[in-house]
C-alpha positions in Angstrom: -88.5 -2.8 131.4 -91.5 -4.8 131.4 -94.9 -3.1 133.1 -96.0 -5.6 135.9 -99.6 -6.0 136.9 -101.0 -8.1 139.5 -104.3 -9.9 138.8 -106.8 -8.7 141.4 -109.7 -10.7 141.0 -112.2 -12.2 143.7 -113.7 -15.5 143.7 -114.9 -18.3 146.3 -111.4 -19.7 145.6 -111.4 -22.3 148.7 -115.4 -23.4 148.0 -114.3 -24.0 144.0 -111.4 -25.9 144.4 -113.5 -28.2 147.4 -115.9 -28.7 144.1 -113.6 -29.0 142.0 -110.7 -31.0 144.0 -107.8 -29.1 143.0 -105.5 -26.5 144.9 -107.0 -23.3 145.5 -103.9 -21.8 143.1 -105.1 -23.2 140.0 -108.7 -21.9 141.1 -107.5 -18.6 141.0 -105.4 -19.2 137.5 -108.9 -20.1 136.0 -110.5 -16.9 137.4 -107.9 -15.1 136.1 -108.3 -16.8 132.9 -111.7 -15.4 132.8 -113.3 -18.5 134.0 -116.4 -17.2 136.0 -118.6 -20.2 136.9 -118.3 -23.6 138.7 -120.0 -24.9 135.0 -116.9 -23.6 132.7 -114.3 -24.3 135.4 -115.5 -28.0 135.1 -115.7 -27.6 131.1 -112.2 -26.5 130.9 -110.8 -29.5 133.0 -113.1 -31.5 131.1 -110.7 -33.5 128.6 -113.3 -34.8 126.1 -112.0 -34.5 122.3 -115.5 -34.9 121.2 -115.7 -31.0 119.9 -113.1 -31.9 117.7 -115.3 -33.8 115.5 -118.4 -31.2 115.3 -118.7 -29.2 112.2 -122.2 -28.2 112.4 -122.3 -24.6 111.4 -119.5 -24.3 109.6 -120.3 -22.4 106.0 -121.0 -24.5 103.2 -119.8 -27.4 105.4 -123.2 -29.2 103.3 -122.2 -28.4 100.2 -119.0 -29.1 100.3 -119.8 -32.6 101.2 -122.2 -32.7 98.5 -119.6 -31.6 95.9 -116.8 -34.4 97.0 -119.6 -37.0 96.8 -120.5 -35.8 93.6 -117.4 -35.7 92.1 -116.7 -39.6 93.6 -119.7 -40.4 91.5 -118.5 -39.3 88.3 -114.5 -40.7 88.9 -113.5 -37.1 88.7 -109.7 -36.6 89.2 -109.2 -34.7 92.7 -106.3 -32.2 93.3 -105.6 -30.8 97.1 -104.0 -27.4 97.4 -102.3 -26.9 100.4 -99.7 -24.0 101.7 -96.1 -24.7 102.3 -96.0 -24.0 106.7 -97.3 -26.4 108.8 -100.6 -25.8 108.9 -100.8 -26.2 105.3 -98.8 -29.4 105.1 -100.3 -30.9 107.9 -104.0 -30.0 106.5 -103.0 -31.3 102.9 -101.9 -34.8 104.3 -105.2 -35.3 106.2 -107.1 -34.3 103.1 -104.6 -36.7 101.1 -105.6 -39.5 103.4 -109.4 -38.8 104.2 -110.3 -38.5 100.3 -108.3 -41.1 99.2 -110.1 -43.2 102.0 -113.7 -41.9 100.8 -112.2 -43.1 97.4 -111.0 -40.6 95.6 -108.2 -40.3 92.8 -106.0 -37.6 95.0 -102.7 -35.8 94.5 -101.6 -32.8 96.0 -99.5 -29.2 94.4 -98.3 -26.8 97.1 -97.1 -23.8 96.0 -92.8 -22.7 96.0 -92.5 -20.4 98.6 -89.7 -18.3 96.5 -90.7 -18.6 93.4 -94.6 -18.7 93.6 -95.2 -17.1 96.9 -98.4 -18.0 99.5 -101.2 -20.2 98.3 -103.4 -21.0 94.9 -102.3 -19.0 92.2 -103.1 -19.1 88.4 -100.0 -21.0 87.1 -101.5 -24.0 89.7 -105.1 -23.6 88.1 -103.6 -24.2 84.0 -101.6 -26.9 85.7 -104.6 -28.5 87.2 -106.7 -28.1 83.7 -104.1 -29.1 81.8 -103.8 -32.5 83.9 -107.6 -32.9 83.3 -108.6 -32.3 87.5 -112.2 -32.0 88.2 -112.3 -31.0 91.3 -109.9 -28.5 93.4 -109.9 -28.6 97.5 -107.9 -26.1 99.0 -106.6 -26.2 102.7 -105.2 -23.5 104.6 -105.8 -20.8 101.6 -108.0 -19.7 98.8 -109.9 -17.2 101.0 -107.7 -14.4 99.4 -107.3 -16.1 95.9 -109.8 -14.4 93.9 -108.7 -14.5 90.2 -107.0 -18.5 90.4 -110.8 -19.5 92.2 -112.7 -17.8 90.0 -110.5 -19.5 87.0 -110.9 -22.9 88.2 -114.5 -22.4 88.4 -114.7 -21.2 85.0 -112.7 -24.0 83.5 -115.2 -26.5 84.2 -113.9 -27.8 88.0 -115.3 -28.0 91.0 -113.8 -25.7 93.5 -113.9 -26.5 97.1 -112.1 -23.5 99.5 -111.3 -24.8 102.9 -109.5 -22.1 104.6 -109.2 -20.1 108.5 -107.7 -17.0 107.4 -109.4 -13.5 107.9 -111.4 -12.6 104.2 -110.6 -9.4 102.6 -113.4 -8.3 100.9 -111.7 -7.5 97.4 -110.0 -10.9 97.6 -112.5 -13.3 98.3 -113.4 -15.5 95.7 -116.9 -15.2 93.8 -117.4 -18.3 91.8 -117.1 -21.9 94.1 -119.2 -24.8 95.0 -118.0 -24.2 98.8 -116.1 -22.2 100.6 -116.0 -23.5 104.4 -113.9 -21.1 106.5 -115.1 -19.8 109.9 -114.5 -16.7 109.6 -116.7 -15.9 107.1 -119.8 -13.5 107.9 -122.4 -16.7 108.0 -120.9 -18.9 110.2 -122.9 -20.4 113.0 -119.8 -22.9 114.2 -119.7 -21.7 118.0 -115.6 -21.5 117.9 -114.2 -19.7 115.3 -110.3 -19.7 116.1 -109.5 -23.5 114.5 -106.5 -23.6 112.2 -107.3 -24.7 108.5 -105.8 -28.9 109.3 -108.6 -28.6 111.8 -111.1 -27.4 109.4 -109.9 -29.9 106.6 -110.4 -32.4 109.4 -114.2 -31.5 110.2 -114.4 -31.7 106.2 -113.9 -35.5 106.7 -115.8 -35.7 109.9 -118.9 -34.6 107.9 -118.2 -36.3 104.9 -117.7 -39.7 107.1 -120.2 -39.1 109.0 -121.9 -42.4 110.7 -119.2 -44.3 108.9 -117.6 -46.8 111.0 -114.7 -46.9 108.8 -113.4 -44.2 109.4 -112.8 -44.4 113.5 -109.0 -45.5 113.1 -108.0 -42.8 110.8 -110.0 -40.1 112.7 -108.0 -40.0 115.4 -104.5 -40.3 113.4 -105.4 -37.4 111.5 -106.4 -35.8 114.8 -103.1 -36.2 115.8 -102.1 -34.0 112.7 -104.9 -31.7 113.1 -103.7 -30.9 117.1 -100.2 -30.8 116.0 -101.2 -27.7 113.6 -103.2 -26.2 115.9 -100.5 -26.0 118.2 -97.6 -24.9 115.7 -100.1 -22.1 113.9 -100.3 -20.6 117.1 -104.2 -20.7 117.8 -105.5 -20.0 121.0 -105.3 -23.1 123.4 -108.6 -22.8 124.8 -111.7 -24.7 124.3 -111.7 -27.5 121.0 -107.5 -26.2 120.9 -106.8 -26.9 124.1 -108.1 -30.2 124.5 -107.1 -31.7 121.1 -103.2 -30.5 122.3 -103.6 -31.9 125.4 -105.3 -35.4 124.3 -102.1 -35.0 121.4 -99.3 -34.8 124.1 -100.3 -37.9 126.4 -99.3 -39.9 123.1 -96.6 -37.7 121.2 -94.2 -40.2 122.4 -95.8 -42.6 120.7 -98.3 -41.2 118.0 -100.1 -43.4 115.4 -99.3 -41.7 112.4 -95.9 -43.4 111.2 -94.3 -40.1 109.4 -95.0 -38.2 113.2 -93.7 -41.3 115.3 -90.5 -40.9 113.0 -90.4 -37.1 113.9 -90.8 -37.7 117.7 -88.4 -40.2 117.4 -85.6 -38.3 115.5 -86.4 -35.0 117.8 -85.7 -36.9 120.6 -89.3 -36.3 122.3 -90.1 -40.2 122.6 -86.6 -41.0 124.8 -87.7 -37.9 127.5 -88.5 -38.0 130.6 -91.8 -37.2 131.9 -94.9 -36.3 130.0 -94.6 -34.2 126.8 -94.9 -30.3 126.5 -96.0 -28.0 123.8 -92.5 -26.9 123.5 -91.9 -30.3 122.1 -94.0 -29.1 119.2 -93.5 -25.5 118.5 -89.6 -25.9 119.2 -89.1 -29.6 118.2 -92.1 -30.9 115.7 -93.5 -28.0 114.3 -90.1 -26.6 113.2 -88.6 -29.5 111.4 -92.5 -28.9 109.3 -91.9 -25.5 108.3 -88.1 -25.9 107.4 -88.3 -27.8 104.3 -91.6 -25.1 102.9 -88.9 -22.6 103.9 -85.6 -23.4 102.2 -87.1 -26.1 99.5 -90.3 -27.3 98.9 -93.0 -28.8 101.1 -94.0 -31.9 99.3 -91.7 -33.9 101.1 -92.9 -33.3 104.5 -96.5 -33.8 103.2 -95.0 -37.5 101.8 -93.9 -38.0 105.1 -97.6 -37.9 107.4 -99.4 -39.9 104.4 -96.6 -42.6 103.6 -96.3 -46.2 104.7 -93.2 -47.1 103.3 -91.0 -46.9 106.6 -87.9 -46.8 105.0 -88.5 -43.4 103.1 -90.2 -42.1 106.4 -87.0 -42.6 107.9 -85.2 -41.0 105.1 -87.9 -37.9 105.0 -87.9 -37.7 109.0 -83.8 -37.5 108.8 -84.3 -34.7 105.9 -86.6 -32.7 107.6 -84.2 -32.4 111.2 -81.4 -31.7 109.0 -82.9 -29.1 106.8 -84.1 -27.4 110.2 -80.6 -27.0 111.8 -79.9 -25.7 108.3 -82.5 -22.9 108.9 -81.6 -22.2 112.5 -78.1 -21.1 111.4 -80.2 -19.0 108.3 -82.1 -17.5 110.6 -79.6 -16.7 113.2 -77.6 -15.1 110.7 -80.5 -13.1 109.1 -81.2 -11.7 112.9 -77.8 -10.5 113.3 -78.4 -8.5 109.8 -81.8 -7.0 111.1 -80.2 -6.0 114.7 -77.2 -4.8 113.0 -79.5 -2.4 110.7 -81.2 -1.3 114.0 -78.2 -0.1 115.2 -77.7 1.9 112.1 -81.1 3.4 112.8 -80.5 4.5 116.5 -77.0 6.2 115.4 -79.2 8.3 113.0 -82.5 9.1 115.3 -83.8 9.1 118.9 -85.8 5.6 118.8 -87.5 3.2 116.4 -90.8 3.8 114.7 -93.5 2.2 116.5 -93.6 0.0 113.6 -90.6 -1.6 112.5 -90.6 -2.0 108.9 -87.0 -3.3 107.7 -85.9 -3.9 104.1 -82.9 -6.6 104.0 -81.6 -7.6 100.8 -79.8 -10.8 102.2 -82.0 -12.0 103.7 -83.6 -15.5 102.6 -87.3 -15.2 101.3 -88.5 -18.2 103.9 -87.3 -16.3 107.0 -88.5 -12.7 106.9 -91.6 -14.4 109.3 -88.7 -15.8 111.9 -86.5 -12.7 112.2 -89.6 -10.4 112.2 -91.2 -13.1 115.0 -87.7 -12.5 116.9 -87.6 -8.6 116.5 -90.5 -8.2 118.2 -89.8 -10.2 121.0 -86.7 -8.3 121.6 -88.1 -4.6 121.0 -91.7 -5.4 122.0 -93.0 -3.7 118.8 -95.1 -4.7 115.9 -92.2 -5.8 113.4 -92.5 -6.7 109.5 -89.1 -7.6 107.3 -89.0 -7.5 103.9 -86.9 -8.9 101.1 -86.5 -9.0 97.5 -88.2 -11.3 95.6 -89.6 -11.5 91.8 -92.7 -9.3 92.7 -90.3 -6.6 94.4 -90.5 -7.0 97.8 -92.0 -10.0 99.9 -92.1 -10.5 103.2 -93.5 -11.3 106.8 -94.8 -9.6 109.4 -95.1 -10.4 113.2 -97.5 -8.1 115.7 -98.0 -7.5 119.7 -101.4 -8.1 121.2 -102.0 -4.5 121.1 -102.0 -4.0 117.2 -104.5 -5.7 114.9 -101.8 -6.4 111.8 -104.0 -7.5 109.4 -106.9 -4.9 110.4 -103.8 -2.1 109.8 -102.4 -4.0 106.7 -105.7 -3.6 104.9 -105.6 0.2 105.7 -102.1 0.2 103.7 -103.7 -2.0 100.2 -103.6 0.5 97.6 -99.5 0.2 98.3 -99.7 -3.7 98.3 -99.7 -6.0 95.8 -101.0 -9.0 97.6 -101.5 -9.4 101.5 -103.2 -11.7 104.0 -102.8 -13.2 107.3 -104.2 -13.2 111.3 -104.3 -10.5 113.7 -100.8 -11.4 114.9 -98.9 -12.3 111.5 -98.8 -11.6 108.3 -97.6 -12.0 104.3 -97.3 -9.2 102.0 -95.5 -8.3 98.9 -95.3 -4.5 97.4 -93.5 -3.2 94.7 -89.8 -2.3 95.5 -91.0 2.0 95.1 -93.5 1.7 97.5 -91.5 0.6 100.1 -91.1 4.2 102.0 -94.6 4.9 101.6 -95.8 1.9 103.0 -93.6 2.3 106.1 -94.7 6.0 106.4 -98.6 4.9 106.2 -98.6 1.8 108.4 -96.9 4.0 111.2 -99.5 7.1 110.5 -102.7 4.4 111.1 -101.1 2.4 114.0 -101.8 4.7 116.9 -100.1 2.7 119.3 -99.4 4.5 122.6 -96.3 4.2 124.9 -98.0 2.2 127.0 -99.0 -0.2 123.9 -95.0 -0.5 123.2 -94.5 -1.8 127.1 -94.5 -5.3 127.4 -96.9 -6.3 130.2 -96.3 -9.5 133.1 -99.3 -10.3 134.0 -98.6 -11.8 137.7 -100.9 -14.6 138.6 -100.5 -14.1 142.5 -97.8 -13.3 145.2 -96.9 -16.7 146.0 -93.9 -17.7 148.7 -91.2 -20.8 147.3 -93.0 -22.3 150.5 -96.5 -22.7 149.1 -95.2 -24.5 146.1 -95.4 -28.0 146.8 -95.7 -31.6 144.3 -100.0 -30.7 144.8 -99.7 -27.4 143.8 -97.9 -27.9 140.5 -99.6 -31.3 139.6 -103.0 -29.2 140.4 -101.7 -26.0 138.0 -100.8 -28.5 135.1 -104.7 -30.0 134.9 -105.0 -26.3 133.6 -102.0 -27.2 130.4 -101.4 -26.9 128.0 -100.4 -23.7 128.1 -99.8 -21.0 125.0 -101.7 -18.1 123.6 -105.2 -17.7 125.2 -104.0 -19.4 128.0 -101.0 -18.0 129.1 -98.3 -20.2 131.4 -99.0 -18.9 135.2 -96.4 -16.2 136.7 -95.8 -15.8 140.5 -93.9 -13.1 142.5 -92.0 -12.8 145.3 -90.4 -9.8 147.1 -87.9 -8.9 149.0 -85.2 -12.0 148.3 -81.3 -11.6 148.6 -79.0 -12.0 145.8 -76.5 -14.6 147.1 -74.8 -16.1 144.0 -74.5 -16.9 140.6 -73.6 -19.5 138.4 -72.9 -19.7 134.9 -74.3 -22.7 132.5 -74.5 -23.8 129.0 -72.4 -24.1 126.3 -71.6 -20.3 125.9 -72.2 -19.7 129.4 -75.7 -17.7 128.2 -77.9 -19.2 130.9 -77.9 -18.3 134.7 -78.7 -20.5 138.1 -79.2 -17.7 140.5 -79.0 -18.4 144.2 -81.5 -16.3 146.5 -82.6 -16.1 149.9 -86.2 -15.7 151.3 -87.4 -13.7 154.4 -87.2 -17.6 156.2 -83.7 -18.1 155.5 -84.4 -20.7 152.8 -82.1 -20.4 149.5 -83.6 -21.3 146.7 -82.5 -22.0 142.8 -83.9 -19.8 140.4 -82.7 -20.9 136.4 -82.8 -17.7 134.1 -82.3 -19.4 130.8 -80.0 -17.5 127.7 -80.1 -14.1 129.5 -76.9 -13.9 131.6 -75.4 -11.2 130.4 -78.4 -9.3 130.4 -78.7 -9.9 134.5 -75.0 -9.4 134.6 -75.8 -5.5 133.4 -78.6 -5.4 135.9 -76.3 -6.2 139.0 -73.7 -3.8 137.5 -75.8 -0.9 138.4 -75.4 -1.3 142.1 -72.1 -3.3 142.1 -68.8 -3.2 141.0 -67.0 -5.4 138.6 -64.7 -7.0 141.2 -68.0 -7.5 142.7 -69.3 -9.1 139.7 -66.8 -11.6 139.9 -67.2 -12.1 143.6 -71.2 -13.2 142.3 -69.8 -16.3 140.7 -67.4 -17.0 143.7 -68.4 -19.7 146.5 -69.3 -17.2 148.9 -70.8 -14.6 146.7 -72.1 -11.8 147.3 -75.3 -12.3 149.8 -73.3 -9.4 152.5 -73.9 -6.8 149.9 -77.4 -7.0 151.2 -79.1 -6.5 147.6 -82.4 -7.5 147.6 -84.9 -8.0 144.5 -88.4 -8.8 143.6 -88.9 -11.8 141.1 -91.5 -13.4 139.1 -90.9 -16.9 138.3 -92.7 -20.1 137.1 -92.7 -23.3 139.0 -92.8 -26.6 137.5 -91.6 -30.1 138.0 -88.4 -31.7 136.7 -88.3 -35.1 135.7 -84.8 -37.2 135.4 -84.3 -40.7 135.5 -87.3 -41.4 137.8 -86.8 -38.8 139.9 -89.4 -35.3 140.6 -88.2 -32.0 142.2 -89.6 -28.8 141.9 -87.9 -26.1 139.8 -88.2 -22.4 139.6 -87.7 -20.1 136.3 -87.2 -16.7 136.5 -89.0 -14.8 134.4 -88.3 -10.9 135.5 -87.2 -9.0 137.8 -86.8 -5.9 139.9 -84.9 -4.4 142.6 -87.0 -4.3 145.5 
C-alpha cells in the first residue's frame, strides 16, 4: 500500500492565475513543484528553447573547440567513441553529423555491450592508433575510463571527452586536451542535469558559434538531443523540459529522416492528438536501445546519420523488430526474477533493503530493464547481475530515497568497474565477491521502513465535476511530465463502487464505474492491474459478489465506499475530445 501525502502549500492561487491567464489548479501544481514567484512561473511556462544553445561555463569547452579546430587544420582523422544506449547512440549521431559538417574526416565506434562492456576501452584505443586516428572525441562516456583515455593521449592522439556521468575520482582520466562534463567540480554552467547527447550538442553550438551554416542542422540535431534527454530520464525542468516540449510539437514529422522513419514505424505519426513523452519513452527510445542490447548499436547510429531513404527504412524496420524480440526476452527474465524472489521469501521473512539478484540465465543486456521492473514492483533499490567474461556484470535501478552511485562507491573495493547516476548504475565484479557485495551494499544503505514505502503525492482534493476542458488545457501547459516534473495526481473521497468491466487481450485492464456524492457516475480506467483490484474487493465481498461486480447491475447495493487518486486527461479520437480519468491508487473510505 502506498503512503499518501496531500501537498499543502499556500499561495495567492486566484491572483496568480489571473496574472498568468491559467486555471488556479495549474498554479497550485506549479507551487507544489517548488515554483514560488510569478517570474519563476512565467519562465516555466515560457517555451523559448534558446537555453539549449547555451554552453558558456561548461568545463573546458573552449579547449575542446580549440582542439577540434587544430585537428581540422592538421587534417587529422577523427573517431567518435559513443555508447550503446539511446543517449550514447544519439550523441554519436549528433557529433557525426556536426563534425562532418564542420569538415572533419569522421567515423565512429561503439563498444559491444556483451563482449566489451560500457565505454571506451584499451582495445578501442589500440584499434584507433592502428587506424592512424589523430583525435578521439567521446560522448556519453569517458569520465570513468582513465586507463583507455590516458593511453590514447600517450599514443599522441588528441582527446576530447564529453560526458555527463558522475565522477569517480580514482577513475577520472588524467591526460586529455579537454574534459567537457557539467558534473566536473569546476563547472560553471547553471544547469548540470543534461544528458550526454545534450553535452555533445552544446559542443557543436560552441564550435559553430556565429556560423550561419549551422542553423538548419542545429534544429535537426536538437531533435536528437531532446529524444536522448527524455530517454535517459533527465529531470524535465528548465531547458530539458523546454527542449522535450518543443520536440513533441514536431515528433510526428521531425526533420531528421531516421527519427521520422521511427515515428512512422511505431505509429506515432498517425496518432490522434498531440505527441506525449510516452511516445518517446515507450516507442522511440526502446527501439533505439534494443539494438545495443541484443545486437550492436552501429545500425541505430546509421539510422540517424544516413540520407539514403531505402537504408533508413530498412534499419527502422529492423529496430522495431529487434525491440519486439527484446520485449519477449525481458518478460522471460522478469518471470525468472519473480520466481527467485518467491524462493527467497519461502526461506526468510521479507526481502533485503537492497535486492541484489544473480540470474545466470538473464541476457546481460536486459539486467537493467529487469532491475527497473523489480524496483517498481517491490519499491526498493534493485541490482541484477548475470555471468560475463569479467565474472558478473549487471545494472541497478533505485528509488528516490537512495543515491545508488554514492552507495556503490562505498563498495568499490569489491567491484572491478562501475559507473552511473543517482537512479541507475552499471557494474562488474568477480563472482566470488557477490555475497560480500550483497552484504556490504545492504550494510551501508541506512534505509528505513518509511524509505521503502512508496509515496504518492496528492496535489489536491478535487471533485470530478471541477475537471473541465479548460482545467485540463491549463494542466497541459505544464507538460511534459516526468522526472522532476511529476504527473499531477488528485484525490476524491467517498465514491460508491458501482461495477467493473474487464478489457484488454487478457482482461488485464479494468474500467471501474463509481458514483460520487452528487449522484453522478464516472468511469475510471485502471491499466494492467485488474487482478490486483479484484484482490482488494475480495477483502470485503464474496466470490459470488465479485461475479456480480462484472454484471450489468453491479454491486452498488453493497455500499462499498472508496477514496481514489486519479489523473485527468483529454482523449482525442476521430476529431472528438472527451475527458477521461485514470485510476492511480485507491483505499476504502
